[in-house]
All heavy atoms as a GROMACS GRO file, in nm:
protein
  465
    1MET      N    1   0.084  -0.119   0.000
    1MET     CA    2   0.003   0.001   0.000
    1MET      C    3   0.087   0.126   0.000
    1MET      O    4   0.185   0.134   0.078
    1MET     CB    5  -0.090  -0.002   0.122
    1MET     CG    6  -0.170   0.128   0.134
    1MET     SD    7  -0.292   0.145   0.268
    1MET     CE    8  -0.247   0.043   0.398
    2GLU      N    9   0.057   0.218  -0.082
    2GLU     CA   10   0.130   0.343  -0.089
    2GLU      C   11   0.093   0.430   0.031
    2GLU      O   12  -0.020   0.433   0.075
    2GLU     CB   13   0.094   0.419  -0.217
    2GLU     CG   14   0.140   0.352  -0.341
    2GLU     CD   15   0.290   0.355  -0.356
    2GLU    OE1   16   0.351   0.458  -0.319
    2GLU    OE2   17   0.344   0.259  -0.402
    3LEU      N   18   0.195   0.494   0.088
    3LEU     CA   19   0.172   0.582   0.205
    3LEU      C   20   0.233   0.721   0.173
    3LEU      O   21   0.333   0.732   0.106
    3LEU     CB   22   0.241   0.520   0.327
    3LEU     CG   23   0.182   0.390   0.379
    3LEU    CD1   24   0.270   0.332   0.487
    3LEU    CD2   25   0.040   0.410   0.429
    4THR      N   26   0.173   0.818   0.234
    4THR     CA   27   0.223   0.956   0.232
    4THR      C   28   0.263   0.992   0.376
    4THR      O   29   0.192   0.961   0.466
    4THR     CB   30   0.115   1.055   0.183
    4THR    OG1   31   0.072   1.016   0.051
    4THR    CG2   32   0.167   1.195   0.177
    5TYR      N   33   0.382   1.052   0.390
    5TYR     CA   34   0.434   1.077   0.524
    5TYR      C   35   0.441   1.230   0.547
    5TYR      O   36   0.476   1.308   0.459
    5TYR     CB   37   0.572   1.021   0.543
    5TYR     CG   38   0.580   0.871   0.546
    5TYR    CD1   39   0.597   0.798   0.425
    5TYR    CD2   40   0.559   0.801   0.660
    5TYR    CE1   41   0.600   0.665   0.424
    5TYR    CE2   42   0.559   0.662   0.659
    5TYR     CZ   43   0.580   0.593   0.543
    5TYR     OH   44   0.581   0.454   0.544
    6TYR      N   45   0.409   1.272   0.671
    6TYR     CA   46   0.423   1.410   0.719
    6TYR      C   47   0.506   1.409   0.841
    6TYR      O   48   0.496   1.317   0.922
    6TYR     CB   49   0.284   1.469   0.745
    6TYR     CG   50   0.199   1.487   0.623
    6TYR    CD1   51   0.116   1.386   0.575
    6TYR    CD2   52   0.205   1.608   0.553
    6TYR    CE1   53   0.039   1.409   0.461
    6TYR    CE2   54   0.127   1.628   0.438
    6TYR     CZ   55   0.046   1.526   0.395
    6TYR     OH   56  -0.032   1.547   0.281
    7LYS      N   57   0.588   1.515   0.857
    7LYS     CA   58   0.685   1.518   0.969
    7LYS      C   59   0.673   1.657   1.035
    7LYS      O   60   0.668   1.757   0.971
    7LYS     CB   61   0.826   1.498   0.922
    7LYS     CG   62   0.928   1.490   1.034
    7LYS     CD   63   1.065   1.458   0.977
    7LYS     CE   64   1.164   1.446   1.084
    7LYS     NZ   65   1.299   1.409   1.036
    8CYS      N   66   0.680   1.655   1.172
    8CYS     CA   67   0.684   1.779   1.246
    8CYS      C   68   0.826   1.834   1.242
    8CYS      O   69   0.919   1.764   1.280
    8CYS     CB   70   0.639   1.752   1.391
    8CYS     SG   71   0.655   1.901   1.498
    9PRO      N   72   0.841   1.962   1.201
    9PRO     CA   73   0.973   2.021   1.195
    9PRO      C   74   1.032   2.045   1.331
    9PRO      O   75   1.154   2.061   1.349
    9PRO     CB   76   0.956   2.149   1.115
    9PRO     CG   77   0.813   2.187   1.136
    9PRO     CD   78   0.741   2.052   1.153
   10GLU      N   79   0.950   2.049   1.434
   10GLU     CA   80   0.999   2.081   1.569
   10GLU      C   81   1.040   1.956   1.647
   10GLU      O   82   1.157   1.951   1.704
   10GLU     CB   83   0.893   2.155   1.649
   10GLU     CG   84   0.938   2.201   1.785
   10GLU     CD   85   0.836   2.294   1.855
   10GLU    OE1   86   0.774   2.374   1.783
   10GLU    OE2   87   0.820   2.275   1.973
   11CYS      N   88   0.961   1.855   1.651
   11CYS     CA   89   0.988   1.738   1.738
   11CYS      C   90   1.020   1.608   1.656
   11CYS      O   91   1.066   1.510   1.714
   11CYS     CB   92   0.879   1.708   1.837
   11CYS     SG   93   0.728   1.642   1.760
   12GLY      N   94   0.997   1.611   1.524
   12GLY     CA   95   1.027   1.494   1.444
   12GLY      C   96   0.919   1.392   1.439
   12GLY      O   97   0.938   1.285   1.378
   13PHE      N   98   0.802   1.415   1.497
   13PHE     CA   99   0.689   1.327   1.493
   13PHE      C  100   0.658   1.290   1.348
   13PHE      O  101   0.653   1.385   1.263
   13PHE     CB  102   0.569   1.391   1.566
   13PHE     CG  103   0.447   1.308   1.552
   13PHE    CD1  104   0.416   1.204   1.640
   13PHE    CD2  105   0.350   1.340   1.454
   13PHE    CE1  106   0.297   1.134   1.633
   13PHE    CE2  107   0.232   1.268   1.445
   13PHE     CZ  108   0.206   1.165   1.538
   14MET      N  109   0.635   1.170   1.317
   14MET     CA  110   0.597   1.128   1.179
   14MET      C  111   0.451   1.077   1.180
   14MET      O  112   0.416   0.999   1.266
   14MET     CB  113   0.690   1.018   1.126
   14MET     CG  114   0.829   1.060   1.105
   14MET     SD  115   0.852   1.156   0.955
   14MET     CE  116   0.831   1.029   0.831
   15HIS      N  117   0.374   1.117   1.078
   15HIS     CA  118   0.237   1.073   1.062
   15HIS      C  119   0.223   1.018   0.923
   15HIS      O  120   0.271   1.073   0.826
   15HIS     CB  121   0.144   1.192   1.083
   15HIS     CG  122  -0.002   1.161   1.063
   15HIS    ND1  123  -0.067   1.079   1.146
   15HIS    CD2  124  -0.091   1.203   0.967
   15HIS    CE1  125  -0.195   1.068   1.108
   15HIS    NE2  126  -0.212   1.142   0.997
   16GLN      N  127   0.165   0.899   0.910
   16GLN     CA  128   0.148   0.834   0.777
   16GLN      C  129   0.002   0.835   0.740
   16GLN      O  130  -0.085   0.813   0.825
   16GLN     CB  131   0.209   0.696   0.773
   16GLN     CG  132   0.144   0.597   0.863
   16GLN     CD  133   0.214   0.460   0.857
   16GLN    OE1  134   0.329   0.452   0.819
   16GLN    NE2  135   0.144   0.355   0.896
   17VAL      N  136  -0.023   0.861   0.613
   17VAL     CA  137  -0.159   0.871   0.559
   17VAL      C  138  -0.162   0.774   0.437
   17VAL      O  139  -0.074   0.779   0.352
   17VAL     CB  140  -0.192   1.014   0.509
   17VAL    CG1  141  -0.329   1.023   0.448
   17VAL    CG2  142  -0.179   1.110   0.629
   18PRO      N  143  -0.267   0.686   0.432
   18PRO     CA  144  -0.277   0.602   0.315
   18PRO      C  145  -0.285   0.682   0.188
   18PRO      O  146  -0.351   0.788   0.181
   18PRO     CB  147  -0.409   0.524   0.338
   18PRO     CG  148  -0.432   0.533   0.486
   18PRO     CD  149  -0.372   0.668   0.528
   19GLY      N  150  -0.219   0.634   0.082
   19GLY     CA  151  -0.210   0.706  -0.046
   19GLY      C  152  -0.348   0.734  -0.103
   19GLY      O  153  -0.370   0.836  -0.167
   20TYR      N  154  -0.443   0.643  -0.086
   20TYR     CA  155  -0.573   0.667  -0.146
   20TYR      C  156  -0.649   0.780  -0.075
   20TYR      O  157  -0.745   0.831  -0.132
   20TYR     CB  158  -0.657   0.534  -0.147
   20TYR     CG  159  -0.686   0.474  -0.005
   20TYR    CD1  160  -0.788   0.519   0.072
   20TYR    CD2  161  -0.605   0.372   0.038
   20TYR    CE1  162  -0.807   0.461   0.199
   20TYR    CE2  163  -0.626   0.312   0.160
   20TYR     CZ  164  -0.730   0.358   0.242
   20TYR     OH  165  -0.753   0.301   0.360
   21TRP      N  166  -0.607   0.820   0.042
   21TRP     CA  167  -0.671   0.937   0.110
   21TRP      C  168  -0.611   1.064   0.053
   21TRP      O  169  -0.679   1.169   0.046
   21TRP     CB  170  -0.647   0.935   0.259
   21TRP     CG  171  -0.729   0.838   0.332
   21TRP    CD1  172  -0.822   0.747   0.280
   21TRP    CD2  173  -0.733   0.818   0.474
   21TRP    NE1  174  -0.881   0.676   0.381
   21TRP    CE2  175  -0.826   0.715   0.500
   21TRP    CE3  176  -0.664   0.878   0.579
   21TRP    CZ2  177  -0.858   0.672   0.629
   21TRP    CZ3  178  -0.692   0.833   0.705
   21TRP    CH2  179  -0.787   0.730   0.729
   22SER      N  180  -0.484   1.066   0.022
   22SER     CA  181  -0.415   1.188  -0.020
   22SER      C  182  -0.417   1.204  -0.173
   22SER      O  183  -0.388   1.312  -0.224
   22SER     CB  184  -0.272   1.191   0.029
   22SER     OG  185  -0.200   1.086  -0.015
   23GLY      N  186  -0.453   1.100  -0.248
   23GLY     CA  187  -0.466   1.108  -0.393
   23GLY      C  188  -0.328   1.127  -0.463
   23GLY      O  189  -0.223   1.103  -0.406
   24PHE      N  190  -0.335   1.180  -0.583
   24PHE     CA  191  -0.213   1.197  -0.664
   24PHE      C  192  -0.138   1.323  -0.628
   24PHE      O  193  -0.024   1.337  -0.661
   24PHE     CB  194  -0.252   1.199  -0.810
   24PHE     CG  195  -0.306   1.070  -0.864
   24PHE    CD1  196  -0.439   1.055  -0.888
   24PHE    CD2  197  -0.222   0.960  -0.882
   24PHE    CE1  198  -0.492   0.936  -0.936
   24PHE    CE2  199  -0.271   0.842  -0.924
   24PHE     CZ  200  -0.408   0.830  -0.956
   25SER      N  201  -0.209   1.416  -0.558
   25SER     CA  202  -0.143   1.542  -0.526
   25SER      C  203  -0.163   1.570  -0.377
   25SER      O  204  -0.256   1.649  -0.339
   25SER     CB  205  -0.207   1.651  -0.612
   25SER     OG  206  -0.153   1.776  -0.577
   26PRO      N  207  -0.085   1.514  -0.292
   26PRO     CA  208  -0.102   1.539  -0.143
   26PRO      C  209  -0.071   1.680  -0.108
   26PRO      O  210   0.010   1.752  -0.170
   26PRO     CB  211  -0.002   1.444  -0.081
   26PRO     CG  212   0.096   1.409  -0.188
   26PRO     CD  213   0.025   1.424  -0.316
   27ASP      N  214  -0.139   1.727  -0.002
   27ASP     CA  215  -0.118   1.864   0.046
   27ASP      C  216   0.028   1.878   0.099
   27ASP      O  217   0.084   1.782   0.151
   27ASP     CB  218  -0.214   1.895   0.161
   27ASP     CG  219  -0.360   1.903   0.110
   27ASP    OD1  220  -0.383   1.938  -0.005
   27ASP    OD2  221  -0.450   1.874   0.194
   28GLU      N  222   0.080   1.996   0.083
   28GLU     CA  223   0.219   2.020   0.130
   28GLU      C  224   0.231   2.023   0.282
   28GLU      O  225   0.334   1.989   0.337
   28GLU     CB  226   0.266   2.155   0.076
   28GLU     CG  227   0.292   2.155  -0.072
   28GLU     CD  228   0.408   2.067  -0.115
   28GLU    OE1  229   0.508   2.066  -0.043
   28GLU    OE2  230   0.391   2.000  -0.217
   29VAL      N  231   0.119   2.058   0.356
   29VAL     CA  232   0.121   2.062   0.498
   29VAL      C  233  -0.011   1.997   0.548
   29VAL      O  234  -0.106   1.992   0.477
   29VAL     CB  235   0.132   2.202   0.556
   29VAL    CG1  236   0.269   2.265   0.522
   29VAL    CG2  237   0.023   2.290   0.510
   30LEU      N  238  -0.006   1.949   0.671
   30LEU     CA  239  -0.121   1.886   0.734
   30LEU      C  240  -0.124   1.941   0.875
   30LEU      O  241  -0.024   1.943   0.945
   30LEU     CB  242  -0.104   1.734   0.733
   30LEU     CG  243  -0.207   1.654   0.807
   30LEU    CD1  244  -0.336   1.654   0.727
   30LEU    CD2  245  -0.158   1.510   0.826
   31GLU      N  246  -0.240   1.984   0.922
   31GLU     CA  247  -0.256   2.034   1.060
   31GLU      C  248  -0.301   1.921   1.145
   31GLU      O  249  -0.408   1.860   1.123
   31GLU     CB  250  -0.352   2.153   1.064
   31GLU     CG  251  -0.355   2.220   1.195
   31GLU     CD  252  -0.443   2.347   1.196
   31GLU    OE1  253  -0.438   2.415   1.092
   31GLU    OE2  254  -0.503   2.373   1.299
   32LEU      N  255  -0.224   1.886   1.246
   32LEU     CA  256  -0.253   1.779   1.338
   32LEU      C  257  -0.192   1.799   1.473
   32LEU      O  258  -0.070   1.816   1.488
   32LEU     CB  259  -0.200   1.645   1.280
   32LEU     CG  260  -0.217   1.516   1.361
   32LEU    CD1  261  -0.364   1.478   1.354
   32LEU    CD2  262  -0.128   1.410   1.305
   33GLN      N  263  -0.275   1.798   1.575
   33GLN     CA  264  -0.226   1.809   1.711
   33GLN      C  265  -0.163   1.671   1.743
   33GLN      O  266  -0.226   1.566   1.721
   33GLN     CB  267  -0.332   1.838   1.810
   33GLN     CG  268  -0.288   1.856   1.954
   33GLN     CD  269  -0.397   1.899   2.046
   33GLN    OE1  270  -0.515   1.887   2.014
   33GLN    NE2  271  -0.360   1.940   2.165
   34HIS      N  272  -0.044   1.670   1.802
   34HIS     CA  273   0.024   1.544   1.832
   34HIS      C  274   0.111   1.559   1.955
   34HIS      O  275   0.134   1.668   2.006
   34HIS     CB  276   0.111   1.503   1.713
   34HIS     CG  277   0.215   1.606   1.674
   34HIS    ND1  278   0.187   1.719   1.599
   34HIS    CD2  279   0.346   1.614   1.705
   34HIS    CE1  280   0.294   1.789   1.583
   34HIS    NE2  281   0.394   1.728   1.649
   35VAL      N  282   0.160   1.446   1.999
   35VAL     CA  283   0.244   1.440   2.124
   35VAL      C  284   0.393   1.431   2.080
   35VAL      O  285   0.430   1.355   1.994
   35VAL     CB  286   0.204   1.316   2.205
   35VAL    CG1  287   0.301   1.300   2.322
   35VAL    CG2  288   0.064   1.328   2.256
   36ASN      N  289   0.471   1.514   2.149
   36ASN     CA  290   0.617   1.504   2.130
   36ASN      C  291   0.658   1.378   2.209
   36ASN      O  292   0.649   1.372   2.332
   36ASN     CB  293   0.684   1.628   2.188
   36ASN     CG  294   0.834   1.626   2.176
   36ASN    OD1  295   0.894   1.519   2.176
   36ASN    ND2  296   0.895   1.743   2.173
   37LEU      N  297   0.707   1.278   2.138
   37LEU     CA  298   0.739   1.148   2.202
   37LEU      C  299   0.854   1.159   2.300
   37LEU      O  300   0.865   1.074   2.391
   37LEU     CB  301   0.760   1.043   2.098
   37LEU     CG  302   0.641   1.018   2.001
   37LEU    CD1  303   0.678   0.916   1.898
   37LEU    CD2  304   0.520   0.974   2.081
   38ALA      N  305   0.940   1.255   2.283
   38ALA     CA  306   1.052   1.271   2.374
   38ALA      C  307   1.012   1.328   2.511
   38ALA      O  308   1.064   1.288   2.613
   38ALA     CB  309   1.159   1.361   2.314
   39THR      N  310   0.913   1.418   2.510
   39THR     CA  311   0.871   1.483   2.634
   39THR      C  312   0.739   1.431   2.687
   39THR      O  313   0.704   1.462   2.802
   39THR     CB  314   0.860   1.635   2.616
   39THR    OG1  315   0.758   1.660   2.525
   39THR    CG2  316   0.992   1.694   2.568
   40GLN      N  317   0.663   1.357   2.606
   40GLN     CA  318   0.532   1.308   2.638
   40GLN      C  319   0.430   1.422   2.659
   40GLN      O  320   0.332   1.405   2.731
   40GLN     CB  321   0.532   1.219   2.761
   40GLN     CG  322   0.621   1.093   2.742
   40GLN     CD  323   0.570   1.000   2.632
   40GLN    OE1  324   0.454   0.973   2.623
   40GLN    NE2  325   0.659   0.962   2.543
   41GLU      N  326   0.464   1.537   2.605
   41GLU     CA  327   0.378   1.659   2.615
   41GLU      C  328   0.322   1.686   2.481
   41GLU      O  329   0.381   1.648   2.377
   41GLU     CB  330   0.458   1.782   2.664
   41GLU     CG  331   0.530   1.759   2.794
   41GLU     CD  332   0.440   1.798   2.913
   41GLU    OE1  333   0.355   1.886   2.897
   41GLU    OE2  334   0.462   1.735   3.020
   42THR      N  335   0.210   1.761   2.472
   42THR     CA  336   0.160   1.805   2.345
   42THR      C  337   0.256   1.900   2.278
   42THR      O  338   0.307   1.996   2.342
   42THR     CB  339   0.022   1.877   2.364
   42THR    OG1  340  -0.068   1.788   2.427
   42THR    CG2  341  -0.036   1.924   2.233
   43CYS      N  342   0.291   1.874   2.151
   43CYS     CA  343   0.383   1.956   2.080
   43CYS      C  344   0.319   2.094   2.048
   43CYS      O  345   0.200   2.101   2.019
   43CYS     CB  346   0.425   1.884   1.950
   43CYS     SG  347   0.553   1.974   1.854
   44SER      N  348   0.399   2.199   2.056
   44SER     CA  349   0.348   2.334   2.030
   44SER      C  350   0.329   2.359   1.882
   44SER      O  351   0.260   2.454   1.844
   44SER     CB  352   0.438   2.439   2.091
   44SER     OG  353   0.570   2.429   2.032
   45GLU      N  354   0.385   2.277   1.797
   45GLU     CA  355   0.377   2.296   1.652
   45GLU      C  356   0.261   2.202   1.602
   45GLU      O  357   0.259   2.082   1.627
   45GLU     CB  358   0.507   2.255   1.583
   45GLU     CG  359   0.506   2.264   1.434
   45GLU     CD  360   0.489   2.409   1.386
   45GLU    OE1  361   0.569   2.495   1.427
   45GLU    OE2  362   0.394   2.433   1.305
   46TYR      N  363   0.167   2.261   1.531
   46TYR     CA  364   0.055   2.179   1.481
   46TYR      C  365   0.064   2.147   1.330
   46TYR      O  366  -0.005   2.070   1.277
   46TYR     CB  367  -0.078   2.258   1.503
   46TYR     CG  368  -0.122   2.259   1.643
   46TYR    CD1  369  -0.075   2.355   1.732
   46TYR    CD2  370  -0.216   2.167   1.695
   46TYR    CE1  371  -0.114   2.357   1.863
   46TYR    CE2  372  -0.255   2.169   1.825
   46TYR     CZ  373  -0.207   2.269   1.906
   46TYR     OH  374  -0.248   2.265   2.038
   47ILE      N  375   0.160   2.217   1.262
   47ILE     CA  376   0.172   2.196   1.120
   47ILE      C  377   0.276   2.093   1.087
   47ILE      O  378   0.394   2.102   1.128
   47ILE     CB  379   0.214   2.334   1.050
   47ILE    CG1  380   0.112   2.440   1.079
   47ILE    CG2  381   0.228   2.312   0.900
   47ILE    CD1  382  -0.031   2.411   1.023
   48LEU      N  383   0.236   1.986   1.017
   48LEU     CA  384   0.327   1.882   0.972
   48LEU      C  385   0.356   1.904   0.826
   48LEU      O  386   0.269   1.939   0.750
   48LEU     CB  387   0.269   1.744   0.992
   48LEU     CG  388   0.220   1.707   1.135
   48LEU    CD1  389   0.165   1.569   1.137
   48LEU    CD2  390   0.326   1.725   1.236
   49GLU      N  391   0.478   1.883   0.790
   49GLU     CA  392   0.522   1.907   0.648
   49GLU      C  393   0.535   1.776   0.570
   49GLU      O  394   0.578   1.676   0.626
   49GLU     CB  395   0.657   1.978   0.644
   49GLU     CG  396   0.654   2.115   0.715
   49GLU     CD  397   0.788   2.174   0.734
   49GLU    OE1  398   0.893   2.107   0.713
   49GLU    OE2  399   0.795   2.294   0.770
   50LEU      N  400   0.496   1.781   0.445
   50LEU     CA  401   0.505   1.664   0.355
   50LEU      C  402   0.650   1.620   0.345
   50LEU      O  403   0.739   1.701   0.329
   50LEU     CB  404   0.447   1.700   0.219
   50LEU     CG  405   0.454   1.588   0.113
   50LEU    CD1  406   0.361   1.473   0.152
   50LEU    CD2  407   0.413   1.644  -0.019
   51VAL      N  408   0.674   1.488   0.357
   51VAL     CA  409   0.807   1.430   0.342
   51VAL      C  410   0.813   1.368   0.204
   51VAL      O  411   0.729   1.282   0.172
   51VAL     CB  412   0.835   1.327   0.452
   51VAL    CG1  413   0.966   1.260   0.434
   51VAL    CG2  414   0.824   1.390   0.590
   52GLU      N  415   0.914   1.404   0.127
   52GLU     CA  416   0.940   1.338   0.000
   52GLU      C  417   0.987   1.195   0.024
   52GLU      O  418   1.052   1.170   0.126
   52GLU     CB  419   1.038   1.418  -0.079
   52GLU     CG  420   1.001   1.561  -0.110
   52GLU     CD  421   0.875   1.570  -0.197
   52GLU    OE1  422   0.848   1.482  -0.280
   52GLU    OE2  423   0.796   1.662  -0.174
   53ASP      N  424   0.960   1.104  -0.063
   53ASP     CA  425   0.995   0.964  -0.045
   53ASP      C  426   1.146   0.944  -0.015
   53ASP      O  427   1.177   0.865   0.074
   53ASP     CB  428   0.960   0.883  -0.169
   53ASP     CG  429   0.810   0.868  -0.187
   53ASP    OD1  430   0.738   0.876  -0.088
   53ASP    OD2  431   0.767   0.846  -0.302
   54HIS      N  432   1.231   1.018  -0.084
   54HIS     CA  433   1.378   1.000  -0.057
   54HIS      C  434   1.422   1.060   0.073
   54HIS      O  435   1.532   1.030   0.115
   54HIS     CB  436   1.455   1.064  -0.176
   54HIS     CG  437   1.434   1.206  -0.188
   54HIS    ND1  438   1.328   1.260  -0.263
   54HIS    CD2  439   1.503   1.314  -0.143
   54HIS    CE1  440   1.338   1.396  -0.257
   54HIS    NE2  441   1.438   1.430  -0.185
   55ASP      N  442   1.340   1.140   0.142
   55ASP     CA  443   1.377   1.198   0.273
   55ASP      C  444   1.346   1.104   0.388
   55ASP      O  445   1.394   1.127   0.503
   55ASP     CB  446   1.305   1.331   0.296
   55ASP     CG  447   1.350   1.440   0.201
   55ASP    OD1  448   1.461   1.424   0.146
   55ASP    OD2  449   1.274   1.537   0.182
   56ILE      N  450   1.274   0.997   0.367
   56ILE     CA  451   1.238   0.905   0.471
   56ILE      C  452   1.357   0.818   0.517
   56ILE      O  453   1.376   0.789   0.632
   56ILE     CB  454   1.117   0.814   0.431
   56ILE    CG1  455   0.995   0.905   0.408
   56ILE    CG2  456   1.088   0.707   0.532
   56ILE    CD1  457   0.879   0.830   0.355
   57LEU      N  458   1.434   0.778   0.423
   57LEU     CA  459   1.546   0.685   0.454
   57LEU      C  460   1.654   0.758   0.524
   57LEU      O  461   1.723   0.825   0.531
   57LEU     CB  462   1.593   0.620   0.326
   57LEU     CG  463   1.488   0.533   0.255
   57LEU    CD1  464   1.546   0.479   0.122
   57LEU    CD2  465   1.442   0.422   0.345
   0.00000   0.00000   0.00000
């Protein structure tokens, strides 16, 4: 299954979205409240940025 990844620029949190939800042209940013896994606190950054396939590795 194809996946689209978004990453928080502040804490590094990664969120994956099935490709069929994002279609052929995924949004550049995604707004999502999430937990900073290092601090176990809510991250102050809500905007996740699209990760290009070659940036995941």
